[in-house]
C-alpha positions in Angstrom: 0.0 0.0 0.0 1.5 3.4 -1.0 0.3 6.9 -1.7 1.8 10.3 -2.4 2.8 11.0 1.2 5.0 7.9 1.6 6.5 8.5 -1.8 7.3 12.1 -1.0 8.6 11.4 2.5 11.0 8.7 1.4 12.1 10.1 -2.0 15.9 9.9 -2.6 16.1 12.4 -5.5 13.8 15.3 -6.6 13.1 16.4 -10.1 12.0 19.9 -10.9 11.5 22.1 -14.0 12.2 25.3 -12.0 15.5 27.0 -12.4 17.3 30.2 -11.4 15.5 32.6 -9.1 12.2 30.6 -9.5 13.8 27.7 -7.8 15.2 29.8 -5.0 11.8 31.4 -4.5 10.0 28.1 -3.9 10.2 27.4 -0.1 9.6 23.7 -0.7 12.6 23.4 -3.0 15.0 26.1 -2.0 18.3 24.9 -0.5 20.0 28.3 -0.3 23.8 28.1 -0.1 23.5 24.3 0.1 22.9 23.9 -3.6 25.9 21.9 -4.9 28.2 23.0 -7.8 26.5 20.4 -10.1 23.1 21.8 -9.2 24.2 25.4 -9.6 25.3 24.5 -13.1 22.2 22.5 -13.9 19.7 25.1 -12.7 21.5 28.3 -13.6 22.0 29.4 -10.0 25.5 30.9 -10.3 25.4 34.5 -9.4 22.2 34.2 -7.4 24.2 32.6 -4.6 27.5 33.4 -2.9 30.2 31.0 -4.1 30.7 29.1 -0.8 28.8 25.8 -0.8 27.3 25.2 2.7 25.6 22.3 4.5 22.3 22.0 6.2 24.0 21.8 9.6 25.9 25.0 9.0 22.6 26.7 8.0 20.8 25.5 11.1 23.7 26.7 13.3 23.6 30.1 11.5 19.8 30.5 11.9 19.8 29.4 15.5 22.5 31.9 16.3 20.5 34.7 14.6 17.2 33.5 16.4 18.8 33.7 19.8 19.9 37.2 19.1 16.3 38.5 19.3 15.0 39.7 22.6 11.3 39.2 22.3 9.4 36.0 21.4 7.3 37.8 18.8 10.5 38.8 17.0 11.6 35.2 17.1 8.1 34.1 15.8 8.3 36.5 12.9 11.9 35.4 12.1 10.8 31.7 12.0 7.7 32.5 9.9 9.9 34.2 7.4 12.3 31.3 7.4 9.5 28.9 6.8 8.3 30.9 3.8 11.9 31.0 2.4 13.2 27.5 3.0 11.0 24.8 4.6 13.6 22.1 4.9 15.9 24.4 6.9 12.9 25.6 9.0 11.9 22.1 9.9 15.5 20.9 10.5 15.9 23.8 12.9 12.6 23.0 14.6 13.1 19.3 14.9 16.6 19.7 16.3 15.5 22.3 18.9 11.9 21.3 19.7 12.0 22.1 23.4 13.3 25.6 22.7 11.2 26.4 19.7 7.9 24.8 20.4 6.8 27.8 22.6 7.7 30.1 19.7 6.1 28.3 16.8 3.1 27.2 18.9 1.6 28.2 22.2 2.0 30.6 23.8 3.6 32.9 21.1 1.3 31.9 18.3 -1.4 33.8 20.1 0.5 37.0 19.7 1.3 36.0 16.2 -2.5 35.8 15.4 -3.1 39.1 17.1 -0.3 40.7 15.0 -0.9 38.6 11.9 -1.7 41.6 9.6 1.3 43.5 10.8 3.6 40.5 10.3 2.2 39.4 7.0 4.9 38.9 4.3 4.1 36.1 1.9 0.9 34.1 1.2 0.7 30.7 2.8 -2.3 28.4 2.7 -5.7 29.4 1.4 -8.0 32.3 2.5 -11.7 31.6 1.6 -14.3 34.3 2.0 -18.1 34.5 1.2 -17.6 36.9 -1.8 -15.6 34.1 -3.5 -17.7 31.1 -2.6 -18.5 30.5 -6.3 -14.8 30.1 -7.0 -14.1 27.7 -4.2 -13.7 24.6 -6.3 -11.4 26.4 -8.7 -9.2 27.8 -5.9 -8.8 24.3 -4.4 -8.1 22.8 -7.8 -4.7 24.4 -8.2 -2.0 21.8 -9.1 0.2 23.0 -6.2 -2.3 21.3 -3.9 -2.3 17.9 -5.6 -0.3 16.3 -2.9 -2.4 17.6 0.1 -3.4 15.0 2.7 -3.9 17.1 5.8 -5.8 20.3 6.3 -6.2 22.5 9.4 -9.1 24.9 9.1 -10.2 27.7 11.3 -12.7 30.7 11.1 -10.7 32.6 13.7 -13.6 33.2 16.1 -12.1 31.7 19.3 -8.3 31.8 19.0 -6.9 30.2 22.2 -8.2 32.4 25.0 -8.0 35.6 22.9 -11.3 35.5 21.2 -12.2 36.7 17.6 -9.0 37.4 15.6 -10.6 37.4 12.2 -8.1 36.6 9.4 -5.3 36.5 12.0 -6.6 33.0 12.9 -4.6 31.7 9.9 -1.6 31.8 12.3 -3.2 28.9 14.2 -3.7 26.8 11.1 -0.1 27.4 10.1 1.2 26.7 13.6 -0.7 23.4 13.9 0.5 22.1 10.6 4.1 23.1 11.5 3.8 20.6 14.4 2.2 18.0 12.1 5.5 18.1 10.2 7.9 18.9 13.1 6.4 16.4 15.5 4.4 14.0 13.3 6.7 13.9 10.3 4.2 14.8 7.6 5.9 16.2 4.6 5.1 19.9 4.3 3.9 19.4 0.7 1.1 17.3 2.0 -0.3 19.9 4.4 -2.6 22.9 3.8 -3.6 25.6 6.2 -7.1 27.1 5.5 -8.7 30.3 6.8 -12.5 30.6 6.4 -12.5 34.4 6.6 -16.2 35.0 7.3 -15.6 38.5 8.8 -14.9 39.5 12.3 -16.7 41.2 15.2 -13.4 42.4 16.7 -13.5 46.2 16.5 -9.7 46.4 16.9 -9.3 44.4 13.7 -12.0 46.2 11.7 -10.5 49.6 12.7 -6.9 48.6 11.9 -5.9 50.2 8.6 -3.4 47.3 8.1 -5.9 44.5 8.6 -5.7 42.1 5.7 -9.0 40.3 6.2 -12.5 40.7 4.9 -13.7 44.0 6.4 -17.2 42.8 7.3 -19.0 41.8 10.4 -18.9 38.1 11.1 -21.7 36.3 9.1 -23.8 34.0 11.1 -26.9 31.8 10.8 -27.8 30.0 7.6 -25.4 32.1 5.5 -22.5 31.0 7.7 -23.6 27.3 7.7 -24.0 27.3 3.9 -20.5 28.7 3.5 -18.9 26.1 5.7 -20.9 23.3 4.0 -19.7 24.6 0.6 -16.2 24.3 1.9 -16.6 20.8 3.2 -18.2 19.7 -0.1 -15.4 21.2 -2.1 -12.8 19.4 0.1 -14.5 16.1 -0.2 -14.5 16.4 -4.0 -10.9 17.5 -4.3 -9.4 15.2 -1.7 -11.6 12.2 -0.9 -9.1 10.8 1.6 -7.9 14.0 3.3 -7.6 14.5 7.0 -9.5 17.6 8.0 -8.9 19.2 11.4 -11.2 21.9 12.8 -9.4 24.5 15.0 -10.6 27.3 17.3 -14.2 27.6 16.2 -16.7 29.0 18.7 -17.9 26.4 21.2 -21.4 26.0 19.7 -20.0 25.6 16.1 -17.1 23.4 17.2 -19.3 20.5 18.5 -22.0 21.1 15.9 -19.7 20.8 12.9 -17.9 17.8 14.4 -21.2 16.0 14.8 -22.4 17.0 11.4 -19.3 16.0 9.4 -17.5 13.3 11.4 -19.2 10.5 9.4 -18.7 12.2 6.0 -14.9 12.3 5.9 -11.8 11.7 8.1 -12.1 14.7 10.4 -11.8 15.8 14.1 -11.8 18.8 16.2 -8.6 19.2 18.2 -10.1 21.6 20.8 -12.7 19.1 21.6 -11.0 15.7 21.1 -7.3 16.4 21.1 -7.5 18.4 24.4 -9.6 15.5 25.8 -7.1 12.9 24.8 -4.0 14.7 26.3 -5.9 15.5 29.5 -7.0 11.9 29.8 -3.6 10.5 29.0 -2.0 12.8 31.6 -4.6 11.9 34.2 -3.9 8.2 33.5 -0.2 9.0 34.1 -1.0 11.0 37.3 -2.7 7.9 38.8 0.8 6.4 39.1 1.8 9.2 41.3 -1.4 9.7 43.5 -2.2 6.0 44.0 -5.9 6.7 43.7 -7.5 4.2 41.2 -9.2 5.6 38.1 -12.6 4.3 39.3 -12.4 6.5 42.5 -11.7 9.8 40.8 -14.0 12.8 41.1 -13.4 15.5 38.6 -14.2 19.2 38.5 -13.8 20.9 35.1 -13.7 24.7 35.2 -14.9 25.8 31.8 -17.9 23.8 30.5 -17.4 24.7 26.8 -16.7 22.3 24.0 -13.1 21.6 25.3 -14.3 21.0 28.9 -17.1 18.7 27.9 -14.8 16.9 25.4 -12.4 16.2 28.3 -15.2 15.0 30.5 -16.6 12.8 27.8 -13.3 10.9 27.2 -12.5 10.6 30.9 -16.0 9.2 31.4 -15.3 6.6 28.7 -12.1 5.7 30.6 -14.1 5.4 33.9 -16.5 3.0 32.1 -13.6 1.0 30.8 -12.4 0.8 34.4 -15.6 -0.9 35.5 -18.1 1.9 36.4 -21.6 2.1 34.9 -22.2 4.9 32.5 -24.6 6.5 35.0 -22.1 6.3 37.9 -19.3 7.6 35.7 -21.4 10.6 34.7 -22.0 11.5 38.4 -18.3 11.8 38.9 -18.1 15.1 36.9 -18.8 18.6 38.2 -18.8 21.1 35.3 -18.4 24.8 36.4 -18.9 27.7 34.0 -19.3 31.4 34.4 -22.7 30.8 35.9 -21.4 28.3 38.4 -21.9 24.6 38.7 -24.1 23.2 35.9 -27.2 21.6 37.4 -30.4 20.3 36.1 -33.0 23.0 35.5 -30.6 25.7 34.5 -31.3 27.8 31.4 -29.2 28.1 28.2 -27.7 24.7 28.6 -26.0 23.5 25.3 -26.7 20.1 24.0 -23.2 18.9 24.6 -23.4 19.9 28.2 -26.5 17.9 29.0 -24.7 14.6 29.9 -22.8 16.4 32.7 -25.5 18.2 34.6 -25.6 17.4 38.3 -29.0 16.7 39.8 -30.2 19.5 42.0 -30.4 17.0 44.9 -26.6 16.6 44.8 -26.2 20.1 46.2 -28.8 19.7 49.0 -27.0 20.5 52.2 -24.0 22.1 50.6 -22.4 25.0 52.3 -22.4 27.9 49.9 -20.7 31.3 50.0 -23.5 32.8 47.9 -26.9 30.9 47.9 -27.8 32.0 44.3 -24.7 30.6 42.7 -22.5 27.6 43.2 -19.0 28.8 42.6 -15.8 26.9 42.0 -14.7 27.1 45.7 -18.2 25.8 46.7 -17.8 22.8 44.5 -14.3 22.0 45.7 -15.4 22.4 49.3 -18.5 20.2 49.1 -17.8 17.7 46.3 -14.2 16.9 47.5 -12.8 16.3 44.0 -9.6 14.4 43.4 -8.9 16.2 40.1 -9.3 19.9 39.0 -9.0 20.7 35.3 -9.1 24.3 33.9 -10.1 25.2 30.3 -11.9 28.4 31.2 -9.5 31.0 29.8 -9.8 32.8 33.1 -6.5 33.8 34.5 -6.2 33.2 38.3 -9.5 31.4 38.7 -7.6 28.6 40.6 -7.2 30.8 43.6 -5.2 30.1 46.7 -8.4 29.2 48.6 -9.4 26.7 45.9 -6.0 25.0 45.8 -5.7 24.8 49.6 -9.2 23.3 49.7 -8.1 20.7 47.1 -5.1 19.9 49.2 -7.2 19.6 52.4 -9.2 16.7 50.9 -6.4 15.0 49.0 -3.0 13.7 49.9 -1.9 14.4 46.2 -4.5 16.6 44.4 -4.3 16.6 40.6 -4.5 20.1 39.2 -4.3 20.9 35.5 -4.6 24.6 34.5 -4.8 24.0 30.7 -5.9 27.3 29.3 -3.7 29.0 26.6 -1.9 31.3 26.2 0.2 31.5 29.4 -1.5 34.8 30.4 -4.9 33.0 30.6 -3.7 30.0 32.7 -6.0 29.4 35.7 -2.9 29.4 38.0 0.8 29.1 37.7 2.6 25.9 38.7 4.7 27.9 41.2 1.6 29.2 43.0 -0.1 25.8 42.9 3.0 24.1 44.3 3.3 26.7 47.1 -0.4 26.7 48.0 -0.6 22.9 48.1 2.6 22.7 50.2 4.2 20.7 47.3 1.5 18.1 47.3 -0.2 18.9 44.0 0.4 16.8 40.8 0.5 19.5 38.1 0.0 19.7 34.4 -0.2 22.9 32.3 -1.4 23.8 28.8 1.6 26.2 28.2 5.2 26.0 29.1 6.3 27.3 32.5 9.7 27.4 34.3 10.6 24.3 36.2 9.8 24.0 40.0 12.4 23.4 42.7 11.7 20.2 44.6 14.1 18.9 47.2 16.8 21.1 45.9 16.4 20.0 42.3 14.6 21.4 39.2 11.4 19.6 38.4 9.8 20.1 34.9 6.1 20.5 35.0 4.3 18.4 32.4 3.1 20.5 29.5 -0.3 18.9 29.0 -0.4 20.2 25.4 -2.3 18.9 22.4 1.0 18.6 20.6 1.4 15.2 22.4 -1.7 14.0 20.6 -2.8 15.5 17.3 0.4 15.0 15.2 0.2 11.3 16.0 -3.5 11.0 15.4 -3.1 12.6 12.0 -0.1 10.5 11.1 -1.9 7.3 12.0 -5.1 8.1 10.2 -3.3 9.1 7.1 -1.0 6.1 7.2 -3.9 3.7 6.9 -6.3 6.0 5.1 -8.9 5.9 7.8 -12.4 6.8 6.6 -13.3 8.4 9.9 -11.8 9.2 13.3 -13.6 7.6 16.2 -13.7 8.4 19.9 -12.0 5.1 20.6 -9.1 6.2 18.3 -8.6 9.1 20.7 -8.8 6.8 23.7 -6.1 4.7 22.1 -4.0 7.9 21.7 -4.5 8.8 25.3 -3.5 5.3 26.5 -0.4 5.4 24.2 0.6 8.7 25.7 0.1 7.4 29.2 2.2 4.3 28.5 5.1 6.7 27.5 4.9 8.5 30.8 8.2 8.6 32.8 6.0 8.4 35.9 5.1 4.8 35.0 8.4 3.7 36.4 9.2 6.6 38.8 6.4 8.4 40.7 8.7 11.3 41.2 9.3 11.8 37.5 7.3 14.0 35.1 3.9 12.9 34.0 4.8 13.3 30.3 7.8 12.6 28.2 10.0 15.7 27.4 9.0 17.9 24.5 12.2 16.9 22.8 10.7 13.4 22.4 7.5 14.5 20.7 8.5 12.8 17.4 8.9 9.5 19.2 5.6 10.1 21.0 3.8 10.9 17.8 4.9 7.6 16.2 3.7 5.6 19.2 0.4 7.4 19.1 0.1 6.9 15.4 0.6 3.2 15.6 -2.0 2.9 18.4 -4.5 5.0 16.4 -3.9 3.1 13.2 -4.4 -0.3 15.0 -7.7 1.0 16.5 -8.9 2.2 13.1 -8.2 -1.3 11.7 -10.0 -3.0 14.7 -13.1 -0.8 14.1 -13.1 -1.5 10.3 -12.4 2.1 9.4 -9.8 1.2 6.8 -9.4 -1.2 3.9 -6.6 -3.1 2.4 -4.4 -2.9 5.5 -2.9 -5.8 7.5 -2.1 -5.5 11.1 1.5 -6.6 10.4 1.9 -3.6 8.0 0.9 -0.8 10.4 4.3 0.0 11.9 5.9 0.2 8.4 3.0 2.3 7.0 3.5 4.8 9.8 7.3 5.0 9.5 7.1 5.3 5.7 5.3 8.6 6.1 7.7 10.2 8.6 9.7 12.8 6.7 13.2 13.8 7.9 14.1 17.4 6.9 17.2 16.7 4.8 18.3 18.1 1.5 18.0 15.7 -1.4 20.0 15.8 -4.7 18.1 17.5 -7.6 17.8 16.5 -11.2 16.3 18.6 -14.1 12.8 17.5 -15.1 13.2 17.2 -18.9 9.5 16.9 -19.4 9.1 20.4 -17.9 11.5 22.0 -20.4 
């Protein structure tokens, strides 16, 4: 079994009809000073390049030195984006060799600022911008031969970028950043990836009033017009790429779950905010059990932030509880979902459909001691429900207060506390505060990177409970076996694969998750588990179980320069 991604990833020579400055201007083909003397002769490159012939390692060293010369992370972000648009092999070689240092620049938290300043930083086009005025041209836009090899798409409409809200066309930064990790961590060849921005307008007054804003200057369309536009996009994608992986990213909570439900059986698609976040939180919780010693079936979980991400986390952990022997009804009672209006209980107004499975009966709170009788706040829930786990996806900085953390520690020898909101400025609490307020007892995971803690005179790295541990492997595995759909059980398999890689499996004093530098190895393990689950569920055809590991490894691209030959057919 083979397809374009494996052929591209494992090619040994490339042929191209481009030459001269055209070749240097193509970021997928440009090698800069590393073009050999033979290639400079063949492609008329003499004079365009300095005479010294360099190597990829030398270029990586030069770019890393330049990168470290910048003082601010947004300057580093802009530098790397320019490098990606100039020479993709060099960009990914730099990223793969320095994942721990560069992940926070390419992805969270810096990508949030990149989205906010996208118009100011815009240099060269990357990906596809689709807007309602051009809906009739959608098929033609996607039909461009440059996109023939596409196998993975990340699409956003920019309405809920991290915890920063509506960024309009700046949301494209998220699609670009996610796909950079599909390649840097998951090994997908960049020629097989496509970032897409559904620019349906913005309700952000700062964007609309910005004279440099590059997006569609229109209020955000909604209702049937919006739904029709999204449906036209999905229809065009299915016609153009029947086997594509389509990832939804940073849609508003109502649209995120709605589109996932509507389209998940039509093509190979998932929503990372809902399902990827759920899988990494579940995998990290499974790892934390090795530290706390509290069995999975005895966990009681409070989720602060009952949107699509929070309910997605609750849904997958509930599946894990059922797998551990609880009934579905009993498992559902273990969750306490808290939103801006307080604990979600039966009888409340404006409850979304995806929140319904997690409403607590009003009888649960009978006899609870409340600070304010008209609202059951987070501290009330922690005091009365005595949870073992506290997860934050609220986007509310500081909502895990000292009182909340101390109450968690009062009821648990080792409370599990995960402030997962991104970017860093929106985290529910910092690891340093949680550690201090819990007297060092808390088992901590965060969504963004934080400085290490000092424990027993040694530095202790806090697990970055980040989706980058999950989605690159899920995409790689699904593409490797051409899965028709992505099931919830495939995400459960991803979570378990992540947990099995936890250093805490063998040492309760170790970090809950592997180091960021090991993300490529993690992605391959996750991909194999996901591919096997797809096979077990009958979601792929023509694949034997014995082939899966090879199919995954065949699609892992290493960013190295290949020798070039002139494509005579293009002359």
